[in-house]
N, C-alpha and C positions, 0 to 999 in steps of 0.2 A: 512678285506676281501681278498679271495687267490687273487694274480695277475695274472689272465691268462687272455691275450690280444687277442681277435680274432673277426676278422669284415668278419664273415661267411666265407661256403668253396668256394674253386676253383670249379670250373664246370669242373664234370669229362669228360675224353676224351674219344672218341668213342672208341665202344664195340670192333671196328676192328680197330688196328691202327699201324702205320710203321712212326716211329722217319724222316728217309730219306722222304721217300715220304710226311710228314705232311712240312718237310723244303721247299722242292722244290712245293709244291703245287700249287704256282701261275707261274711256270715257262712257261706254255703253254702260256699262256696270255700275259707275259712279255719275249718273246722270243728273240726280239732283244736291250731289255734295258743291258746297263751296271749291271752284278751281283758282279763282282769284276775287281778293278784295285792296281795292284801289282807297287808301286813307284819305279826306282832303279835311279842311277847317270845319266842314260843314257836317262832317259823318262821312261814312263810308258810302261804296258801292258793291255788289256782290253780282260774278258771273259763275253762273253753275257748270260744270264740265259740259253740261247740254248744248247747254249756250256757246262754250267758247266750240265747241266741234262742229255744231251747226254753221256758226259762222265763218271758219276754217276752209266746210264743204262749201258754201254759197261765194266766199271769195275766189275758192279756185276756179271753178264755175266762171264766175265774171271776167276772172282772167283769161282764162282761154275762149270765151267769147268775143274777148276784144282783139282777135286775130294772133295771139301769141301759141307759141308751140313748144313743146318741150326742150329744153337747154338755152331756153330766150333767158337774158338777162333783166330783171327787175330791179331799179336802182329806189329806196325808200327814202322818202324823206317826210319824217311822220315825228313827232315829239312824244310825250311821256304819257299817250294814250293808250287803252288797249287796242285800239288800232294795230299797233307797230306788231304785236307777234302775231296777231290774227293774217296781216296782210304776208308777215315774213313764212308762219307755216301753210297759208293757203298756197303761196307760191312752189313751197316743195310740195304740197301735196299734190298739185298738176305739174311737178315735174319740171319745174321755171328755176332759176337760179336766184334769190333775191340775193340784194346787195345790201344791207340796213347800213345807213349810218349817220353820225352825230348829227343832233339837230342844233350844236351849236358851229357848225359850219358855215363859213360867209360863201357868198356867192362867188366868187373867186375860187373856193377851194373846190365848189361842189361840180364848179363847171370844168374844173381840171378833171375830176374824178372824170366826168361824161365824157370828156375829150379820152381820157387814159382806156377806159371801160368800152363806151360805144353802145350803152345798155339797149335795150329794145323799146323799153317803157320807162316811166318814171311813176310811181304813187305817191302824192305828195297831198300836204293839208294847208290851207291859208297862212301865212305868216312866216313860214319857211324857205329861203332860195332855193329857188329849181334851177335846175341846167337849162342851158338854152338849148335850140335844135331840138330837144326830145320831146317826144309827146309824152303828157301828163295827164293822168287821172287822178280821182280822189278816191278815198277808201269807200265813200257812199255808192258812188257809180260800177265798185265791184261787188256790191251784194247781191247778184243775181238772185231770183224766185226760185230755179231751180237749183238744187244741191247736186255739185259732183260726186257721185255715191261711191266713187271707189278713189282709193290715190294711184297717181302712177309710180308701179314699181320697177325695180330695175337692178341690176348693179350695184352693189352696197359703195363701190370702188368712185361710180360716177360723181360729178361735180354738184356739188350741193348747194351751197350759199358761197359767198363773198364779201371781205371784211377787208377794210383799209387803216393800215398801220402806218403808223411813220418810218418810213426806211431810212437807213443811217447815209444814205448817199444825200437827203434834205428833200426829198419828194416822195407825197406818200406810195405805199405800195401795196399793192393788191394781192391779198390772201386768200389762195383758191380752199375750199375743204370740202370733202366726200360727204355723201349721206352717213356714213357710216363714223363719223365724228361723236354723233350722239350715242352711238354703241359705247364709243371707246370711255365716255364718259361716265360710265357706272363705277370703274376702277374709284371715282371720284366719292360713292354712294359710304363706304366703309372709309374709304383711305383718306376721308377729308371731312365729310358731312355728320355719318352717324347715321344718315338720311331713313327715314319711314314711312310709310303711308299713312303714318297718323300725325305727320309734324305739319307744321303751320309757320312757315318759312318765311321770317322778311327780311326783303333787302331794301339797304337805304337808297340806292342808285338811280338811274333814269334806264327805264327801257332799252334805250339805244346803245347802252356801254353793254358790251358782248360779255361781262363779269354778269350784269344781271341778267340778261338774256338768258344766261346758261343755268348759272347759279341760281337767281331770283325764279326762273319760270320753266324753263324748258326741264330742269332734270327736276325739282318737286312736282310737277303734272307727271313725267315718265313714272315716277313712283307711285301717283296717285294721293299726293300731298296737294295743301293747301298753298297758293301762294298770296303774301302781302307784299304789297309797294305803296308807298308813298305819293301823291302829287304834286306837283311840283312848287305848288303853294306852301307847303310842311315846311319849318325849319328843323336842322339838325338839334336845335334846345327842344322841340318837343316828342323828338324821338323816344325819350324815355316814356311819358305820357302814353303813346302810342303800343309801343311796344307791351305793356301791361294790359292796354284797354285791346287788345288783340289776342290779345294771349300765344305771343308767338313763342314758339319752342325753341327756335332756331334764327340767329340773326347774322345778317351779314353785310358786311360792309367795307371799306378803304379804310385806313390805320388813321386820316385825317378824320374822319367822322366819330371815330372811337374818342380820338382825343378833344374835340369839339364837346361832345356830349360829356366828359369827365370835368370840363372848365366848369360848371355849373355845377354838377353834381358829383356830391362824394360818396354818396350812400343811394343806391336805386334797387325799388322793389319792385323784383320781375319773378315771381313765383313759378311762372310757364316756362321762362327761358330754363334751356338746359345748358346752351353754350353759344359761341359767338364764331364766327368765320372772317379773317381777312386776308386781301388780297390787292395786289396791283402795285404796291411797294411794299418796303421791309417795314414789320411792327417794331417797334422798339421793347424792351425789356420793361422799360418805363410803365407805357400806356397799357400793357400786358397785366402785370402786377395790379396798377392801381383800378382796373377793370374789375379784377377778381376780387380786390378789396372790397370796390363798391358793390357789387353783382352777388358775390359767391361763384360766381362761374368762370370760365375758363374761355380764353382765345385760340383757336388754334388756325394754323397761319400757312398758308400755301403757297408755291412760286409756280408762275407758267410764263406762256407769253402766247402773244396771237396766233400762232403758228403751232401750237400744241395744247391750249389751255394750260391746265394746272397738271403736274406730272409727281412736284412733289411737295409733302403736306405732312402736316401731325395730324392728329385725329383722336377722336374720345378714348381711345384703346392706349395712346403712346404720344404723349407729349414731349416736344424737343426741349431740348438744354438751349441756355443763353447763347446767343451768338450762330443759333444753328436755324436754317430755311427750312427744314422739313426731311423727312425720309422718302425715299424712292417707293413709290406707292407699287402694289401687288399688280401684275400684268406687264408690266413698265423694264425696258431695256435700257438702261443709264451707263454710261463712262464719263471720264474725263479726259478729253480729247490736250493733245499737244499741237502746234501750230500746222502741223501735217495732217492733222485729223485720224493719229494714231492713239489709241487708249492708252493711259497713264497708269501705273500703279497707286495702288490706295493710298491717299494721305497724301499725293503729289497735287500742286496746283495746276491747274489749266482751265480751257473752258468746256463746259457743259454739251454731251451731245448726247441725242434721242436716236435711237437704232430707226431705220428706216421701216420696220417692221408696224412701229405704233400705229394702232389704227384712227389715235387723234391726232395723229401728224399731217399738217398740211398736202396738198395734192403738188402744190407748188406756187411760185408766183408768173401768174399767166401773161403777166404784162412785162416781166422784167425778167428775163433767161436768164442775163448776170448775173445778180445777186443768188440768183436759183443755185449757179454754178460755186458761187463763191463759198454759200451753206452746205450743201451736201456735197460732203467728201466721203467718198466710197460706200461703205453701210451706215454714213453715221449724217444726223444733221445737225453741225455748230449751232450752237442759241447765242454766242457770244457772250453768254454771262460766266462770268469766272468763278470759279467754286474749289474745294477739295471734297470728295467724297470717301466717306470711312468704308470700312468691312463689312458696319451693321446694317449701312444703306442709309447713316444718316448724313446729308449735305451742310457743309458751312459757307454759305455764302459771301464774294470777296466784290461783287462789283461787276458794271461792265466792261468788256473788252474794248469798247469804245466812247466816245462822247457822249451817247444817247443818254437824256435826262427825264426825269420820271415828274410829275406835273399831278399831284392827285390822283396817279394809280395810271394817269395816260403817258406812254411812252410817246417822247417828241424829241427828234431828230434838230440839234442845235442849228443845223443848216438851212432849215427849213423857215424857222424865225429868221436868221439871218437875210435868207434872199428876199424874205416881205419886207424888209429895214431898207435892201442894198439902195434903191432909186429915190430914197426919199431926200428931199435939198437940204444941202447942208453936212446931212452927215457922210465920212468918208470910207470909214471901214468898222465894222462891228463883230461881237462876238457874243452868242447866246452858251450859258450855260446856268446848270442849278447848284443855288446856293442855300446854305440855312441861314433861315434867318434870326432862329432862337431852336432851340432842343425840340425835336421830333419835327419840326417845322422847316419845307423846303420849298422855295420857290424858284421860276426862271426868272435871271436877269438879263437883261442885255448890256454892255460895255460898249463903248462905240467913240468914234474919233472924229475931229471936225469940229462945227461949230457947237458951242452949246445949245442944244435944242430945250423950249419949253417942255417939262414935262406932259403936260395936258394934250399939247401935240403929238408928241411919241404917243400917247394911251390912243388918242384918237385914230391915231394911223395903225397901232396893233390891234384896235377894236374892228377897221374895215377891212382888215387883210387877215386875219386871224381867226380862228374858234377860240372861243374865251381860255380854255383850258391850256392853248398855244402861249397866250399873251403873256408876256413878262409884265412880271409885278415891280420889278426896280431895275432903274436905267443907272445908269453911273458913266457921266463924261471922263473919257482918260485922255491922255497929252498924247499914248500911243500904247498900241496893244502886243503884250510879248508874242513871241514867235521863237520857235526852235533851229536849232542848227540847217535843218531843211525848209523854212520859211513857213511852216504850218502854224497855224494857229496853236499857241499853248493855254487852252482854255481850263486846265488843271491850275496853271499858274495863277489868272484871274480870280478865280474860287476860291482859293487859298490867301491870297492876298486880302478879298475882300473879306473873308470869316476872322482875320487878323487884327484887322481892323476895327472889328464889331467888338 
């Protein structure tokens, strides 16, 4: 029997729709309720729903007064401040297409994105690299006195926002999402979060990470809950105290943050916490068990990707068994595909396919039609994640179908790292791969041939050419790199040799 898991389609979004208006639809009713609290070493700062909504409307007005028109693209170069979600939602409110980017990107990386996408405007802050030959304003420049009274409504399937993800070819790839993407996230409220309007959701990530933007900000606001975020000065070791102080009911982070918290705390008193959420990379049974013992609460894991956010997850009503990534969320249509894109029977390994009808699935890769053609196979989008689908909707994750690396929750193409080092004097050939340096800890390693280079020189070159999360943490000089019979680099062999030697 063909293994397609389907619990009915998600209700369609309204025919006239705006993502920002949907997120802030409760703002007038909840005017004085805290929408956002940012915690720092000196205390916290609170923004009410009314303050956030007013700032979004003023920003939308300022963007339109700058000469932009609906459909124009706006590149965001903003750090971990409240300006990030305000500019993002302000652009959507005005019918523009925001392009959030990581604050960690270097001048080289952000300039490449600008050449690839050709945005009409960059909104950036001092201290972050800006692209050349693109007009740039600051968030302060956009705070118009006159608010934009009504959002730009339209087809929910029209372009909403663009994010960049590492493409398997080695160059970043633009991912275009529709306004309806926020509507599709409702499947996660019960299917993963257990989210209600009374919750206080603490996310450990930075604003510009799409995991934080969605789970930590937009979804809580859409439900009328309070979003809690730490400032960049707060260390992971300080999080247990902040979680208690903030009365967080849900905590979200990548597995690495849970691991670091548990290093120094075997018993954590969090009387208001109902449970934790984990995504970005695989959560080990050891971390989940240790967190449960330390806090008395569960961690619910989800699997997703930039092209569709999360679509498999555990949730408060149903925890996964060890070795499983989650259950197909209600409203999704998921199958396991063979190499031709044909659904396989339950229990057989293949790659995860998401049906084209999924409202959370991207519109496409606007600057890479060849990649779009490779991933869309008939009715299905082939994720490249290998798995086995059981008849009850549980999914056993088997890893990537390619050499993509996972660095702290960010997917990174090895070819992108290798390209950054290719012209370094003295280096002849290199290969990047993800390696385990200890239990539950994986980093990017660069193996290279040629002259034995000083590690400080290699680290400096990485810092100058790659965002921090893409930079190798281990450098290994080799006499030669392994290749298969077709001459392709065998990164798996490098990884295995390194880990066995340790």
